[in-house]
RORO-56782 format. One line per 5 residues: number of its first residue (from 0); their letters; for each residue z, y, x of N, C-alpha, C, O. Coordinates in Angstrom, 3 decimals, decimal comma. Example, Ala and Ser with C-alpha at 12.3 -4.5 7.8 and 13.67 -1.06 7.14 Angstrom:
2
0	AS	7,800:-5,690:13,190:7,800:-4,500:12,300:7,800:-3,300:13,200:8,465:-3,319:14,236 ~ 7,080:-2,250:12,850:7,140:-1,060:13,670:7,870:0,030:12,900:8,039:1,138:13,409
END
This chain:
221
0	XXXXX	-58,181:-78,094:-1,202:-58,060:-77,337:0,051:-58,624:-78,145:1,215:-58,429:-79,357:1,306 ~ -59,317:-77,455:2,087:-59,853:-78,075:3,301:-58,838:-77,875:4,417:-58,429:-76,748:4,697 ~ -58,436:-78,963:5,051:-57,464:-78,905:6,149:-58,169:-79,087:7,479:-58,825:-80,101:7,717 ~ -58,025:-78,098:8,339:-58,706:-78,119:9,632:-57,690:-78,162:10,761:-56,725:-77,398:10,777 ~ -57,918:-79,059:11,694:-57,136:-79,132:12,920:-57,839:-78,281:13,965:-59,041:-78,430:14,187
5	XXXXX	-57,098:-77,397:14,600:-57,661:-76,549:15,645:-56,862:-76,738:16,924:-55,632:-76,743:16,895 ~ -57,546:-76,893:18,032:-56,890:-76,967:19,331:-57,433:-75,797:20,141:-58,553:-75,836:20,651 ~ -56,613:-74,760:20,246:-57,035:-73,472:20,804:-55,831:-72,820:21,482:-54,781:-72,653:20,862 ~ -55,985:-72,450:22,760:-54,835:-71,902:23,483:-54,696:-70,382:23,346:-53,838:-69,778:23,991 ~ -55,526:-69,771:22,518:-55,403:-68,329:22,244:-54,850:-68,167:20,823:-55,622:-68,188:19,863
10	XXXXX	-53,539:-68,005:20,670:-52,934:-67,956:19,333:-53,436:-66,786:18,485:-53,545:-66,908:17,265 ~ -53,745:-65,646:19,127:-54,233:-64,493:18,370:-55,607:-64,775:17,763:-55,879:-64,417:16,617 ~ -56,459:-65,418:18,544:-57,785:-65,786:18,039:-57,643:-66,793:16,907:-58,309:-66,664:15,880 ~ -56,789:-67,787:17,077:-56,580:-68,809:16,057:-56,059:-68,184:14,766:-56,477:-68,567:13,673 ~ -55,151:-67,227:14,893:-54,578:-66,568:13,725:-55,627:-65,737:12,994:-55,669:-65,714:11,764
15	XXXXX	-56,471:-65,056:13,761:-57,535:-64,243:13,163:-58,489:-65,112:12,350:-58,836:-64,774:11,218 ~ -58,907:-66,227:12,932:-59,824:-67,127:12,233:-59,134:-67,750:11,020:-59,744:-67,918:9,965 ~ -57,860:-68,089:11,185:-57,099:-68,714:10,096:-56,980:-67,765:8,896:-57,130:-68,186:7,748 ~ -56,714:-66,499:9,167:-56,583:-65,519:8,091:-57,897:-65,350:7,344:-57,914:-65,247:6,118 ~ -58,990:-65,321:8,085:-60,295:-65,152:7,434:-60,628:-66,353:6,558:-61,048:-66,185:5,413
20	XXXXX	-60,444:-67,569:7,085:-60,833:-68,770:6,353:-59,918:-69,067:5,169:-60,307:-69,788:4,250 ~ -58,702:-68,513:5,184:-57,759:-68,786:4,095:-58,288:-68,294:2,748:-57,919:-68,833:1,704 ~ -59,156:-67,268:2,765:-59,699:-66,756:1,500:-60,652:-67,755:0,847:-60,982:-67,626:-0,332 ~ -61,094:-68,756:1,622:-61,975:-69,797:1,100:-61,220:-71,106:0,878:-61,824:-72,174:0,785 ~ -59,888:-71,008:0,795:-59,037:-72,181:0,571:-59,163:-73,181:1,720:-59,181:-74,394:1,512
25	XXXXX	-59,250:-72,642:2,931:-59,298:-73,466:4,140:-58,037:-73,182:4,952:-57,748:-72,032:5,282 ~ -57,297:-74,230:5,268:-56,066:-74,085:6,035:-56,269:-74,603:7,455:-56,745:-75,719:7,659 ~ -55,905:-73,787:8,421:-56,002:-74,183:9,828:-54,608:-74,460:10,378:-53,693:-73,654:10,208 ~ -54,458:-75,590:11,030:-53,243:-75,910:11,778:-53,630:-75,947:13,247:-54,400:-76,809:13,672 ~ -53,095:-75,008:14,025:-53,509:-74,897:15,424:-52,446:-75,430:16,389:-51,244:-75,256:16,186
30	XXXXX	-52,929:-76,078:17,433:-52,076:-76,533:18,526:-52,631:-75,960:19,825:-53,803:-76,151:20,150 ~ -51,779:-75,257:20,559:-52,209:-74,719:21,850:-52,217:-75,811:22,916:-52,993:-75,755:23,870 ~ -51,360:-76,786:22,747:-51,262:-77,904:23,682:-52,176:-79,033:23,212:-51,969:-79,564:22,122 ~ -53,186:-79,416:24,004:-54,116:-80,467:23,569:-53,452:-81,818:23,333:-53,900:-82,592:22,487 ~ -52,385:-82,106:24,079:-51,704:-83,382:23,907:-51,019:-83,449:22,538:-50,976:-84,504:21,905
35	XXXXX	-50,489:-82,312:22,095:-49,885:-82,272:20,758:-50,968:-82,389:19,689:-50,768:-83,024:18,653 ~ -52,114:-81,771:19,951:-53,227:-81,861:19,004:-53,712:-83,279:18,824:-54,041:-83,693:17,713 ~ -53,759:-84,025:19,908:-54,227:-85,413:19,855:-53,257:-86,313:19,095:-53,647:-87,364:18,585 ~ -52,016:-85,907:19,021:-51,004:-86,740:18,349:-50,541:-86,110:17,033:-49,434:-86,369:16,561 ~ -51,407:-85,280:16,452:-51,002:-84,503:15,274:-51,342:-85,166:13,950:-51,347:-84,506:12,911
40	XXXXX	-51,624:-86,460:13,976:-52,020:-87,114:12,733:-53,414:-86,692:12,325:-53,624:-86,155:11,237 ~ -54,366:-86,941:13,214:-55,734:-86,439:13,061:-56,373:-86,872:11,745:-57,162:-86,122:11,169 ~ -56,050:-88,057:11,267:-56,710:-88,603:10,077:-56,470:-87,777:8,811:-57,224:-87,898:7,845 ~ -55,440:-86,949:8,806:-55,158:-86,154:7,604:-55,977:-84,863:7,555:-55,895:-84,110:6,585 ~ -56,770:-84,608:8,608:-57,575:-83,392:8,669:-59,040:-83,696:8,352:-59,525:-84,810:8,552
45	XXXXX	-59,725:-82,672:7,852:-61,127:-82,828:7,458:-62,095:-82,491:8,580:-63,243:-82,934:8,556 ~ -61,653:-81,717:9,557:-62,553:-81,244:10,615:-61,726:-80,742:11,784:-60,586:-80,312:11,606 ~ -62,297:-80,796:12,980:-61,639:-80,306:14,187:-62,442:-79,161:14,792:-63,650:-79,276:14,997 ~ -61,746:-78,038:15,079:-62,325:-76,945:15,858:-61,664:-76,999:17,228:-60,445:-76,869:17,341 ~ -62,460:-77,189:18,254:-61,925:-77,489:19,586:-62,401:-76,502:20,642:-63,601:-76,294:20,820
50	XXXXX	-61,449:-75,902:21,337:-61,762:-75,061:22,494:-61,949:-75,978:23,708:-61,471:-77,112:23,706 ~ -62,635:-75,496:24,732:-62,841:-76,323:25,923:-61,879:-75,977:27,054:-61,506:-76,847:27,841 ~ -61,477:-74,712:27,138:-60,564:-74,301:28,201:-59,134:-74,389:27,681:-58,655:-73,497:26,980 ~ -58,465:-75,478:28,037:-57,130:-75,761:27,514:-56,151:-76,046:28,649:-56,571:-76,446:29,735 ~ -54,859:-75,848:28,419:-53,861:-76,120:29,464:-53,625:-77,615:29,649:-53,306:-78,324:28,695
55	XXXXX	-53,782:-78,083:30,872:-53,433:-79,456:31,211:-54,490:-80,508:30,925:-54,391:-81,624:31,435 ~ -55,499:-80,188:30,126:-56,512:-81,177:29,764:-57,786:-80,459:29,354:-57,755:-79,577:28,495 ~ -58,889:-80,824:29,953:-60,153:-80,185:29,619:-60,582:-80,555:28,198:-60,382:-81,684:27,749 ~ -61,169:-79,594:27,507:-61,591:-79,828:26,138:-62,599:-80,946:25,989:-62,626:-81,612:24,955 ~ -63,432:-81,170:26,996:-64,399:-82,259:26,934:-63,687:-83,611:26,915:-64,150:-84,553:26,273
60	XXXXX	-62,569:-83,700:27,617:-61,773:-84,929:27,584:-61,177:-85,140:26,201:-61,133:-86,261:25,694 ~ -60,718:-84,044:25,593:-60,167:-84,127:24,242:-61,248:-84,585:23,269:-61,008:-85,439:22,415 ~ -62,446:-84,006:23,408:-63,569:-84,375:22,556:-63,877:-85,865:22,671:-64,051:-86,549:21,662 ~ -63,943:-86,354:23,881:-64,238:-87,769:24,107:-63,187:-88,665:23,462:-63,510:-89,695:22,871 ~ -61,928:-88,260:23,582:-60,829:-89,039:23,004:-60,901:-89,039:21,482:-60,686:-90,068:20,843
65	XXXXX	-61,204:-87,884:20,909:-61,299:-87,773:19,459:-62,427:-88,640:18,902:-62,253:-89,337:17,903 ~ -63,582:-88,587:19,560:-64,733:-89,371:19,106:-64,441:-90,863:19,206:-64,852:-91,642:18,346 ~ -63,736:-91,253:20,250:-63,428:-92,669:20,475:-62,452:-93,213:19,438:-62,548:-94,374:19,042 ~ -61,512:-92,376:18,998:-60,442:-92,860:18,127:-60,624:-92,542:16,646:-60,136:-93,271:15,782 ~ -61,332:-91,445:16,359:-61,360:-90,981:14,969:-62,778:-90,640:14,510:-63,648:-90,307:15,315
70	XXXXX	-62,982:-90,732:13,211:-64,245:-90,315:12,606:-64,018:-88,958:11,961:-63,804:-88,862:10,752 ~ -64,066:-87,904:12,781:-63,799:-86,558:12,301:-64,891:-85,622:12,813:-65,250:-85,691:13,988 ~ -65,426:-84,751:11,961:-66,428:-83,783:12,423:-65,808:-82,836:13,452:-64,661:-82,412:13,307 ~ -66,578:-82,509:14,491:-66,051:-81,672:15,570:-66,971:-80,485:15,820:-68,172:-80,647:16,040 ~ -66,384:-79,277:15,782:-67,100:-78,070:16,180:-66,442:-77,533:17,440:-65,248:-77,237:17,444
75	XXXXX	-67,216:-77,408:18,506:-66,712:-76,818:19,744:-66,772:-75,303:19,606:-67,806:-74,742:19,241 ~ -65,647:-74,644:19,902:-65,552:-73,185:19,863:-65,089:-72,736:21,247:-63,906:-72,833:21,573 ~ -66,027:-72,242:22,062:-65,685:-71,996:23,456:-66,372:-70,766:24,034:-67,492:-70,424:23,652 ~ -65,687:-70,111:24,953:-66,261:-68,970:25,664:-66,995:-69,422:26,924:-67,613:-68,608:27,610 ~ -66,927:-70,713:27,227:-67,632:-71,212:28,405:-69,132:-71,194:28,133:-69,610:-71,800:27,174
80	XXXXX	-69,857:-70,496:28,985:-71,279:-70,246:28,730:-72,217:-71,185:29,478:-73,435:-71,088:29,325 ~ -71,669:-72,093:30,285:-72,507:-73,013:31,044:-73,209:-73,973:30,071:-72,554:-74,641:29,271 ~ -74,537:-74,035:30,146:-75,297:-74,903:29,246:-74,884:-76,354:29,405:-75,000:-77,138:28,462 ~ -74,401:-76,726:30,593:-73,977:-78,111:30,818:-72,785:-78,479:29,945:-72,667:-79,625:29,511 ~ -71,892:-77,513:29,682:-70,756:-77,777:28,795:-71,242:-78,106:27,391:-70,739:-79,025:26,745
85	XXXXX	-72,235:-77,336:26,926:-72,791:-77,572:25,596:-73,465:-78,929:25,521:-73,265:-79,684:24,569 ~ -74,268:-79,233:26,536:-74,967:-80,520:26,574:-73,968:-81,676:26,612:-74,115:-82,662:25,889 ~ -72,961:-81,541:27,458:-71,963:-82,610:27,593:-71,181:-82,809:26,300:-70,914:-83,943:25,903 ~ -70,814:-81,715:25,643:-70,049:-81,811:24,401:-70,848:-82,521:23,319:-70,317:-83,387:22,625 ~ -72,114:-82,164:23,169:-72,959:-82,806:22,161:-73,198:-84,276:22,504:-73,240:-85,135:21,623
90	XXXXX	-73,352:-84,544:23,794:-73,570:-85,923:24,226:-72,344:-86,794:23,962:-72,473:-87,983:23,668 ~ -71,165:-86,205:24,066:-69,926:-86,952:23,829:-69,698:-87,244:22,348:-68,915:-88,124:21,992 ~ -70,397:-86,486:21,481:-70,250:-86,753:20,056:-69,840:-85,565:19,212:-69,655:-85,705:18,003 ~ -69,692:-84,376:19,832:-69,404:-83,178:19,042:-70,589:-82,914:18,107:-71,734:-83,206:18,453 ~ -70,315:-82,375:16,952:-71,361:-82,155:15,961:-71,997:-80,776:16,051:-73,137:-80,582:15,631
95	XXXXX	-71,257:-79,822:16,600:-71,783:-78,455:16,679:-71,086:-77,736:17,825:-70,011:-78,142:18,267 ~ -71,715:-76,657:18,304:-71,174:-75,884:19,420:-71,399:-74,405:19,114:-72,540:-73,950:19,039 ~ -70,309:-73,655:18,938:-70,401:-72,244:18,610:-69,762:-71,436:19,740:-68,539:-71,444:19,882 ~ -70,567:-70,738:20,546:-70,015:-69,969:21,665:-69,275:-68,719:21,200:-69,694:-68,044:20,260 ~ -68,183:-68,427:21,869:-67,426:-67,201:21,614:-68,080:-66,045:22,371:-68,706:-66,268:23,407
100	XXXXX	-67,944:-64,817:21,872:-67,343:-64,453:20,579:-68,326:-64,682:19,442:-69,540:-64,665:19,648 ~ -67,802:-64,894:18,251:-68,654:-65,083:17,087:-67,990:-64,465:15,863:-66,780:-64,237:15,847 ~ -68,783:-64,202:14,856:-68,275:-63,666:13,600:-67,667:-64,823:12,807:-68,306:-65,866:12,670 ~ -66,448:-64,666:12,279:-65,829:-65,739:11,483:-66,713:-66,219:10,345:-66,598:-67,366:9,912 ~ -67,606:-65,343:9,848:-68,520:-65,748:8,784:-69,398:-66,901:9,237:-69,699:-67,807:8,460
105	XXXXX	-69,815:-66,862:10,518:-70,673:-67,932:11,021:-69,898:-69,239:11,131:-70,435:-70,306:10,834 ~ -68,642:-69,163:11,554:-67,835:-70,381:11,624:-67,662:-70,975:10,235:-67,747:-72,191:10,065 ~ -67,418:-70,123:9,236:-67,283:-70,618:7,861:-68,561:-71,327:7,415:-68,504:-72,390:6,798 ~ -69,704:-70,737:7,729:-70,982:-71,331:7,344:-71,177:-72,683:8,014:-71,666:-73,626:7,392 ~ -70,797:-72,774:9,271:-70,976:-74,036:9,993:-70,003:-75,100:9,480:-70,362:-76,275:9,393
110	XXXXX	-68,805:-74,705:9,149:-67,827:-75,647:8,603:-68,332:-76,245:7,293:-68,323:-77,464:7,119 ~ -68,766:-75,402:6,390:-69,219:-75,890:5,085:-70,477:-76,746:5,219:-70,625:-77,748:4,518 ~ -71,374:-76,358:6,109:-72,604:-77,137:6,315:-72,284:-78,519:6,874:-72,830:-79,525:6,421 ~ -71,396:-78,555:7,859:-71,044:-79,828:8,492:-70,308:-80,749:7,527:-70,601:-81,944:7,470 ~ -69,368:-80,216:6,776:-68,627:-81,037:5,816:-69,536:-81,535:4,701:-69,352:-82,639:4,188
115	XXXXX	-70,506:-80,729:4,330:-71,459:-81,159:3,302:-72,278:-82,350:3,796:-72,527:-83,292:3,043 ~ -72,693:-82,306:5,053:-73,469:-83,415:5,621:-72,631:-84,684:5,695:-73,108:-85,773:5,375 ~ -71,370:-84,536:6,122:-70,492:-85,700:6,212:-70,222:-86,286:4,836:-70,178:-87,505:4,672 ~ -70,042:-85,420:3,852:-69,763:-85,878:2,493:-70,929:-86,676:1,933:-70,727:-87,709:1,296 ~ -72,145:-86,205:2,166:-73,328:-86,911:1,686:-73,443:-88,275:2,343:-73,805:-89,256:1,693
120	XXXXX	-73,136:-88,336:3,622:-73,240:-89,601:4,351:-72,249:-90,624:3,813:-72,582:-91,797:3,643 ~ -71,020:-90,167:3,544:-69,984:-91,082:3,067:-70,257:-91,578:1,657:-69,815:-92,662:1,277 ~ -70,987:-90,783:0,881:-71,265:-91,166:-0,498:-72,485:-92,070:-0,625:-72,728:-92,648:-1,684 ~ -73,250:-92,189:0,458:-74,427:-93,044:0,397:-74,020:-94,516:0,356:-73,023:-94,917:0,956 ~ -74,810:-95,309:-0,363:-74,540:-96,748:-0,454:-75,239:-97,439:0,712:-76,320:-98,007:0,557
125	XXXXX	-74,601:-97,380:1,888:-75,186:-97,965:3,088:-74,699:-99,401:3,247:-73,610:-99,745:2,787 ~ -75,483:-100,214:3,879:-75,083:-101,594:4,141:-73,890:-101,606:5,074:-73,790:-100,743:5,946 ~ -72,972:-102,568:4,917:-71,753:-102,576:5,712:-72,003:-102,801:7,193:-71,160:-102,453:8,020 ~ -73,116:-103,363:7,532:-73,390:-103,623:8,943:-74,724:-102,992:9,319:-75,748:-103,232:8,678 ~ -74,688:-102,188:10,362:-75,904:-101,519:10,802:-76,811:-102,504:11,527:-76,344:-103,475:12,124
130	XXXXX	-78,117:-102,240:11,466:-79,077:-103,043:12,215:-79,064:-102,682:13,689:-79,681:-103,361:14,510 ~ -78,348:-101,597:14,024:-78,325:-101,111:15,403:-76,962:-101,357:16,048:-75,921:-101,297:15,394 ~ -77,002:-101,633:17,334:-75,776:-101,828:18,102:-76,033:-101,374:19,535:-77,079:-101,668:20,115 ~ -75,072:-100,660:20,092:-75,174:-100,217:21,481:-74,154:-100,983:22,305:-72,948:-100,880:22,080 ~ -74,649:-101,746:23,256:-73,783:-102,509:24,160:-74,173:-102,138:25,585:-75,276:-102,434:26,043
135	XXXXX	-73,240:-101,481:26,276:-73,544:-101,025:27,623:-74,677:-100,013:27,602:-74,610:-99,002:26,903 ~ -75,720:-100,297:28,377:-76,872:-99,398:28,446:-78,026:-99,864:27,569:-79,132:-99,332:27,668 ~ -77,781:-100,856:26,708:-78,856:-101,413:25,885:-78,607:-101,148:24,405:-77,492:-101,300:23,907 ~ -79,671:-100,748:23,718:-79,609:-100,573:22,271:-80,278:-101,778:21,625:-81,419:-102,111:21,947 ~ -79,560:-102,431:20,711:-80,081:-103,614:20,036:-80,473:-103,248:18,610:-79,760:-102,523:17,916
140	XXXXX	-81,623:-103,766:18,190:-82,100:-103,572:16,824:-82,312:-104,950:16,204:-83,173:-105,714:16,640 ~ -81,521:-105,252:15,189:-81,546:-106,567:14,544:-81,349:-107,685:15,557:-81,978:-108,740:15,475 ~ -80,459:-107,429:16,517:-80,102:-108,443:17,510:-80,989:-108,505:18,728:-80,705:-109,259:19,659 ~ -82,047:-107,736:18,744:-82,974:-107,756:19,872:-82,841:-106,487:20,705:-82,856:-105,380:20,165 ~ -82,710:-106,648:22,028:-82,610:-105,502:22,914:-83,932:-104,756:22,977:-84,994:-105,370:23,090
145	XXXXX	-83,869:-103,433:22,904:-85,076:-102,610:22,936:-85,388:-102,170:24,358:-84,487:-101,833:25,126 ~ -86,658:-102,177:24,697:-87,106:-101,682:25,995:-87,458:-100,206:25,825:-88,493:-99,870:25,250 ~ -86,593:-99,332:26,328:-86,739:-97,901:26,110:-86,790:-97,134:27,426:-86,170:-97,533:28,412 ~ -87,518:-96,051:27,434:-87,485:-95,146:28,580:-86,157:-94,389:28,525:-85,504:-94,377:27,481 ~ -85,745:-93,757:29,626:-84,488:-92,995:29,592:-84,441:-91,960:28,474:-83,413:-91,810:27,813
150	XXXXX	-85,548:-91,244:28,256:-85,579:-90,223:27,202:-85,476:-90,859:25,820:-84,764:-90,349:24,955 ~ -86,180:-91,968:25,607:-86,118:-92,666:24,325:-84,706:-93,178:24,062:-84,213:-93,129:22,935 ~ -84,064:-93,670:25,117:-82,702:-94,186:24,982:-81,741:-93,063:24,594:-80,877:-93,254:23,739 ~ -81,888:-91,892:25,222:-81,003:-90,763:24,919:-81,145:-90,338:23,452:-80,152:-90,111:22,761 ~ -82,373:-90,237:23,000:-82,621:-89,776:21,631:-82,140:-90,800:20,613:-81,431:-90,451:19,669
155	XXXXX	-82,519:-92,060:20,799:-82,136:-93,089:19,832:-80,631:-93,313:19,833:-80,040:-93,555:18,780 ~ -80,005:-93,234:21,000:-78,560:-93,414:21,087:-77,834:-92,370:20,255:-76,874:-92,692:19,555 ~ -78,284:-91,117:20,325:-77,671:-90,052:19,534:-77,850:-90,317:18,044:-76,915:-90,145:17,263 ~ -79,048:-90,736:17,651:-79,317:-90,998:16,236:-78,497:-92,182:15,722:-78,019:-92,163:14,588 ~ -78,337:-93,209:16,555:-77,554:-94,381:16,160:-76,085:-94,005:15,963:-75,452:-94,426:14,995
160	XXXXX	-75,551:-93,205:16,893:-74,139:-92,806:16,813:-73,851:-91,932:15,599:-72,716:-91,862:15,126 ~ -74,897:-91,260:15,095:-74,728:-90,399:13,926:-75,653:-90,875:12,803:-76,272:-90,068:12,109 ~ -75,738:-92,196:12,636:-76,665:-92,759:11,652:-76,400:-92,201:10,257:-75,260:-92,165:9,794 ~ -77,475:-91,766:9,596:-77,367:-91,211:8,261:-77,117:-89,720:8,233:-77,179:-89,097:7,173 ~ -76,833:-89,135:9,402:-76,556:-87,698:9,494:-77,707:-87,023:10,228:-78,084:-87,453:11,319
165	XXXXX	-78,261:-85,986:9,648:-79,364:-85,273:10,268:-78,916:-84,603:11,555:-77,911:-83,894:11,582 ~ -79,674:-84,835:12,623:-79,438:-84,178:13,901:-80,508:-83,115:14,097:-81,701:-83,407:14,008 ~ -80,091:-81,891:14,362:-81,061:-80,822:14,533:-81,872:-81,053:15,809:-81,436:-81,758:16,719 ~ -83,051:-80,450:15,856:-83,884:-80,564:17,054:-83,132:-80,025:18,264:-83,233:-80,574:19,361 ~ -82,370:-78,939:18,060:-81,604:-78,354:19,154:-80,552:-79,328:19,677:-80,381:-79,475:20,887
170	XXXXX	-79,850:-79,992:18,758:-78,833:-80,953:19,178:-79,460:-82,079:20,000:-78,935:-82,458:21,048 ~ -80,576:-82,605:19,522:-81,220:-83,728:20,212:-81,715:-83,304:21,586:-81,502:-84,011:22,571 ~ -82,371:-82,159:21,654:-82,936:-81,687:22,924:-81,836:-81,357:23,924:-81,945:-81,698:25,102 ~ -80,767:-80,690:23,459:-79,684:-80,323:24,372:-78,917:-81,533:24,882:-78,321:-81,488:25,958 ~ -78,933:-82,612:24,112:-78,247:-83,835:24,537:-79,037:-84,581:25,596:-78,465:-85,327:26,392
175	XXXXX	-80,342:-84,385:25,611:-81,204:-85,103:26,541:-81,229:-84,426:27,902:-81,409:-83,212:28,003 ~ -81,047:-85,217:28,935:-81,133:-84,679:30,291:-82,483:-84,917:30,926:-82,710:-84,503:32,063 ~ -83,388:-85,576:30,217:-84,680:-85,943:30,808:-85,864:-85,292:30,108:-86,993:-85,398:30,588 ~ -85,629:-84,616:28,974:-86,739:-84,057:28,230:-87,298:-82,821:28,922:-86,545:-82,040:29,505 ~ -88,588:-82,645:28,862:-89,265:-81,507:29,464:-88,767:-80,204:28,874:-88,745:-80,040:27,654
180	XXXXX	-88,364:-79,272:29,734:-87,843:-77,991:29,277:-88,955:-77,116:28,697:-88,740:-76,392:27,725 ~ -90,131:-77,188:29,292:-91,224:-76,307:28,890:-91,877:-76,721:27,585:-92,485:-75,894:26,905 ~ -91,759:-77,972:27,235:-92,418:-78,440:26,013:-91,481:-79,334:25,212:-91,849:-80,433:24,796 ~ -90,266:-78,841:25,005:-89,221:-79,642:24,364:-89,635:-80,169:22,993:-89,518:-81,361:22,709 ~ -90,126:-79,254:22,144:-90,464:-79,668:20,788:-91,523:-80,748:20,772:-91,380:-81,756:20,080
185	XXXXX	-92,577:-80,547:21,525:-93,658:-81,525:21,588:-93,162:-82,833:22,177:-93,500:-83,909:21,683 ~ -92,361:-82,746:23,228:-91,833:-83,950:23,869:-90,987:-84,755:22,902:-91,075:-85,983:22,868 ~ -90,166:-84,070:22,113:-89,298:-84,763:21,158:-90,138:-85,502:20,118:-89,845:-86,653:19,796 ~ -91,161:-84,865:19,599:-92,011:-85,500:18,596:-92,701:-86,737:19,164:-92,833:-87,751:18,478 ~ -93,139:-86,650:20,414:-93,788:-87,797:21,062:-92,797:-88,941:21,223:-93,128:-90,100:20,974
190	XXXXX	-91,571:-88,606:21,645:-90,539:-89,623:21,848:-90,192:-90,307:20,526:-90,063:-91,530:20,475 ~ -90,042:-89,528:19,464:-89,740:-90,092:18,152:-90,850:-91,052:17,728:-90,574:-92,133:17,207 ~ -92,090:-90,664:17,948:-93,226:-91,515:17,580:-93,173:-92,847:18,325:-93,420:-93,901:17,738 ~ -92,854:-92,799:19,606:-92,787:-94,021:20,406:-91,631:-94,917:19,971:-91,763:-96,141:19,944 ~ -90,492:-94,299:19,630:-89,347:-95,081:19,160:-89,683:-95,759:17,839:-89,353:-96,927:17,635
195	XXXXX	-90,333:-95,034:16,948:-90,728:-95,615:15,659:-91,586:-96,850:15,864:-91,404:-97,865:15,191 ~ -92,519:-96,755:16,795:-93,395:-97,894:17,072:-92,586:-99,085:17,577:-92,839:-100,223:17,181 ~ -91,611:-98,823:18,455:-90,802:-99,902:19,008:-89,843:-100,502:17,977:-89,332:-101,607:18,164 ~ -89,604:-99,767:16,887:-88,772:-100,294:15,809:-89,606:-101,033:14,764:-89,100:-101,435:13,717 ~ -90,892:-101,205:15,069:-91,751:-101,991:14,192:-92,501:-101,201:13,157:-92,999:-101,767:12,184
200	XXXXX	-92,596:-99,870:13,350:-93,335:-99,053:12,398:-94,813:-99,421:12,439:-95,335:-99,817:13,482 ~ -95,477:-99,290:11,306:-96,904:-99,605:11,231:-97,721:-98,654:12,084:-98,741:-99,035:12,659 ~ -97,258:-97,399:12,161:-97,877:-96,427:13,056:-96,814:-95,412:13,442:-95,703:-95,453:12,912 ~ -97,133:-94,502:14,355:-96,144:-93,577:14,903:-95,605:-92,592:13,879:-94,582:-91,950:14,120 ~ -96,279:-92,461:12,736:-95,827:-91,537:11,693:-94,991:-92,216:10,611:-94,486:-91,556:9,702
205	XXXXX	-94,848:-93,525:10,714:-94,070:-94,277:9,733:-92,597:-93,854:9,830:-91,967:-94,029:10,873 ~ -92,058:-93,302:8,751:-90,691:-92,757:8,782:-89,678:-93,673:8,104:-88,646:-93,199:7,631 ~ -89,950:-94,965:8,049:-89,053:-95,892:7,372:-87,658:-95,871:7,986:-86,671:-95,909:7,252 ~ -87,553:-95,811:9,294:-86,265:-95,834:9,976:-85,816:-94,453:10,453:-84,654:-94,085:10,281 ~ -86,722:-93,696:11,046:-86,386:-92,357:11,533:-87,119:-91,345:10,671:-88,344:-91,236:10,721
210	XXXXX	-86,358:-90,611:9,884:-86,949:-89,651:8,961:-86,908:-88,239:9,534:-85,905:-87,822:10,112 ~ -87,996:-87,519:9,369:-88,029:-86,109:9,745:-87,466:-85,284:8,598:-87,891:-85,435:7,453 ~ -86,511:-84,411:8,905:-85,939:-83,513:7,913:-86,566:-82,147:8,141:-86,266:-81,477:9,129 ~ -87,414:-81,747:7,249:-88,239:-80,557:7,431:-87,405:-79,318:7,770:-86,457:-78,969:7,066 ~ -87,788:-78,672:8,861:-87,136:-77,454:9,281:-85,812:-77,662:9,981:-85,178:-76,691:10,393
215	XXXXX	-85,371:-78,918:10,128:-84,066:-79,181:10,754:-84,208:-80,105:11,961:-83,999:-79,681:13,098 ~ -84,563:-81,365:11,717:-84,636:-82,317:12,823:-84,948:-83,707:12,323:-85,885:-83,894:11,546 ~ -84,165:-84,698:12,764:-84,407:-86,101:12,419:-83,092:-86,788:12,066:-82,014:-86,356:12,475 ~ -83,210:-87,872:11,295:-82,044:-88,708:11,054:-82,480:-90,176:10,993:-83,597:-90,501:10,592 ~ -81,563:-91,038:11,403:-81,789:-92,479:11,372:-81,219:-93,012:10,075:-80,076:-92,714:9,727
220	X	-82,009:-93,802:9,355:-81,553:-94,338:8,066:-81,528:-95,855:8,088:-81,170:-96,481:7,090
END
């Protein structure tokens, strides 16, 4: 059984989603109070579904706290339509953002996709110590600080924080506050090429460290 922690102040919505997902052997435990959700023994859950409009504490604050303390996949489920909320949530470390209203079928699909990605990452035989480290505003690679433009720093920082996990082009672009809106896709490819070069790639297409996942995005390996 998959155990999901949900922090949602609409009990009827939570119950509706819970009933639908139960047919797939997924159990939802919902807390309307974010403070209770944060102290609910997060480590025993496989995934968090988090609303942003909560009583007493903004959902973005909850997201930041969860990312800081726990290694748990996070899907934001919110009726807030401001693009800045989506950008901020992804930047804080949320893995996905599903705006309300949505069909429960889509939430099920996103849950299974996200858990599958996390499972693959955990099963990989990765070295115990990463070559990357973020200290303050500097990203270090094998102990050496990298000289990066703001856009390069935003992209590489996201990849480092989710090393081994594929980040979609949408996630990367929405997290960046400096990327060109009119030519996002092209800008991202150019930025990736420049980062590869700064990581010692033989040429901008060398995918030894940053791999392109066809039809999805990029991941740092």
